[in-house]
Structure formats: C-alpha cells, structure tokens
C-alpha positions, 0 to 999 in steps of 0.5 A: 123153919116151922110154918108161921100162921098169922091171921092178918099181915100188916106191911110197915116196910120202909116206915120209920118210928113211930109209923110201924106202931101207928099202923099196928095200933090201927090194925089191932083195933080192927082185929078180932080178939085172940087173933095173931097179927104179923107186922112186916117192918124194915126199921131195926128199932121196931122190935123193941118198939112193938114189944114195949107197945104190946106190953103197955097195951095188954097185947101179947108180943110173941116174937120176931123173925128176921128174913133178910132185911125184913123183921116179921113181928108177931103180936096176939090181940088180947081177949076177954077170955083171958079174964073170964072166970075159970069153970073147968074143975080139974086144975094142976099147977105148972110145978106138978106138970113139970114133976110128971115130965121129970118122972117120965110119966106117960102123959100128953101135954096139949098146947092150945095156943095159936101156932105162932105162940107155940113156935116161939116157945113151947114144952118139948114134945107138946102136941100143938092143937090151937083152941079153934081147931080142937073140935076138928082134931080131937081124934089125934088125942088118945082118950086113955091117956092123961091129958094136960092142957095148957095155954098162955094163962089157963083160960083157953086151956080151961075152954079146951078142957071143957070141950074135951070133957064134953066129948068123953075125955075123962082124964083131963087137967087144966094147967095153970097158970100156963106158959106165961109163968112156965119155968120148966124145960121149953124150946122154940125160936128165941125172941 
C-alpha cells in the first residue's frame, strides 16, 4: 500500500448516518482550501453518503480504503484556485498528451495533485510532486526534457508551470483539463 497522507484525520468510528456527514461538514469548515481530510468510519453506508455529500458541496471525493472494519474516506476541500483564471500561456489538451504517450515520446508527466489524489488515480509513470512541495523538489526534474504538468482541473498545474518557468524550465506545458476528464491509461486504487 502506498503511503496515504491526509492533512487532518477525523474519527467518526461507531457513528451511524447522518453523524459521519455532520462531523465531516464541521471538519471541512475548519480545513484550509486544497487540503485533504481523512474520515475514519465504521458505518458501511458512509462511503456512498460522503461521496454524494462531497459532490453536492463541490468538495472532491478521492476514494475510500477499507482496513478491517474501518473505512478511511479521503476528501479534498475545494479551493478558490480551481476557479482562478489561468495565466500560463503554454497549454496542451489531454488528447495531445495521450497521443505523445502512445507514441512513446521521451517526456515527463508531472502530477502536482496531493499524494492522496495521486494514489487513487494517476497516469502510469507520472512523477508525483504535490504543488506545495514543488519548490523544494524541482531538482528531481530534468530541465532538458519536455515536462507536461497536470492536476485535477488545470489550475494547480497552471501555478506549477509558472513556478517551473520562473526557475528556468523552458519546455513546460500545462495539461488541461487534467485528470478530472482524463480518458487515457491510468492506474491507482479503485474507488
């Protein structure tokens, strides 16, 4: 199992519907935008309930992992950066990236979503460096290669592409709309 990192863990074990949702809502209200919440619950219906609640409120349901009788649900709080206007000029579509991958081009796919998002669904061989860690981990990337940056919707990848360009990376593309509409090959833990 890959290391799952949540920013906050909420204990909702032993609680029946609707209490896991009530506690999750309170926790989300105090969580900073973009961070990941792990909700630990024993109510088997909590998977469908939390998924529906997240979708109805605009938060992102990442998935659920079962460990014994405990369900660990991962949710990402929606953020304003997902509605911000894009600024990085070099854009490429999901479809063009998919073609480059099918042609086995020598490229780097950089996924800047949070680690929990990456674990549940990602492009095979994509490099995972969450946006918040990019500044400290740029040396892991080869400046001579074409780098295709993606996130869920193209907004965090926009910010990442800007940061890379500011640090001298010259062949960087922002992939839009990103993983939210990726139809190509992917791998990860099934929801």
